[in-house]
N, C-alpha and C positions, 0 to 999 in steps of 0.2 A: 519772497519766494514767487517765482514766475510760473504761470500756467502755460504749458505748451500743448498745442493740438497734436494728436497722434497722427503721423503721416502714413500709416500703414493702410489706410483706406477703410478702417473699421467704422468711421463715422459717415459712410455713404451706404445707401442701399444698393443691392446688386443690380447691375444693368439688366440682367436676365429677368429678374423679378419685376422691374419697372416696365420692361418691354411686354411681359406677359400680362401685366395689369392693363396697359394701354391697348393691347390687342383684344383683350376681353371687353374692354369698354367700347371699342370700335365695333366688335361683333354684336354687342348688345344693341347698339344704335342701329345696325343693319337689321337685326331681328325685329326691332320695333318698326322700322320702315317697311319691311316685307309684310309684317302683320297688318299695318295700315293698308297696304296694297291689297292684301287678301280680303280685308273687310270690304273694300270697294268692289272686289270681284264677287263677293257674296259667300265666301267661305268663312262662316262665323266660327266654327270649331277650330280651324287652323289659326284664325286671328287671335282667339283666346290663348292658345298655346304659345304662339310666337310673342305676343305682348307680355305674357307671364314670364317666359324665358328671358326676354329682353330687359324687362324691369328688374327681375331678380339678379341677372348678371350685371346690370348697371349698378345696382345697389351694392352688390358684393365687391365689385372692382373699385367703386368709390370708397367703400369702407376700408379695403386693404390699402388703397393709396394713401388715405389720411392716417391710418394706423402706422404705416411704414415711415411716413414723414415724421410722425410723433416719436417713433422709435429711434429715429436718427438723432433727435435732440437728447435722448437719454444715453446714447452710445459714446458721447465725448469722454474720452479716457485721459486722465491726467497722468503724465509720466512722472515717476517718483524722482525726487532730487537726490542725486548721489553726491556725497561729500567725501573729501580726502583730508585726513589729519596729518600735518607735517610737524615733526619735532626735531629740535636740535639735539645732537648727541651730547655735546659738552654742557650747554647751559640750560637744557630742558625747556626751552621756550616752545610752546605749542601754537600752531595756527591752523585754521581750516580754510579750505577753498573748495569750489566745485570740482568734481571729478573731471579729469582730462584724459583723452584717449592715450593709452600707453602707461597710465599709472598702475603700479602694483605695490604690494606690501614690501617694505624694506628697500625700496628704490632710493638711491642716493640722488639728492638734488643739489641745487646751488648752495653757496656758502651762506651761513647765518649772518644776518645784518648786525648782530650784537657782538659775536665772538669770532667770526670768520671761520668757524668749523663747519663741516658738512651737515646738511639737514637730511632726514630720512622720513619717508612716508611710513607712519606707524599704524594707520587704520583707514579703511575704506568702508563706508556704511551708507545706508539709505536713511534719509531723514524721515521721521514719523510724521504722518499727516495729522491734521487736527482731529479727525475721527478716531485714529489710532490712539492719540494721546488721551482722548476722552474715555476710551475703553479701558486704558491702563490705570485710571484713577481708582484708588481703593474705596470700597463702600464702607462708610462708617454708620454704626447703628447706635 
């Protein structure tokens, strides 16, 4: 069973969120720089406020940046494997293969390799993952 990455973009964080985090980070650095400048000018009260705002904003933007990157690792979604069951009408030989675009139930396919009669798709289903199989096991007491 192969694992395929979901190509819908769910494993990336939003560009808007990333931009907002970086803008907040830049503004926090600017607030710290202006606070240092205010300290040299002699405005102690303004310095305290600007440094507090700068460091708090820097801490929050760093936290959100690291959390969003950690969240990306957990968003990798495994697409389920869809299987098709093919059965010969005459000799009842069954075979399974991966679902192909255009498959539908009772679709007639190529001739059977054993009896040269037509084969038909009898079932299309999703294979259960290991977690689902584990949940289905009966509990014995």
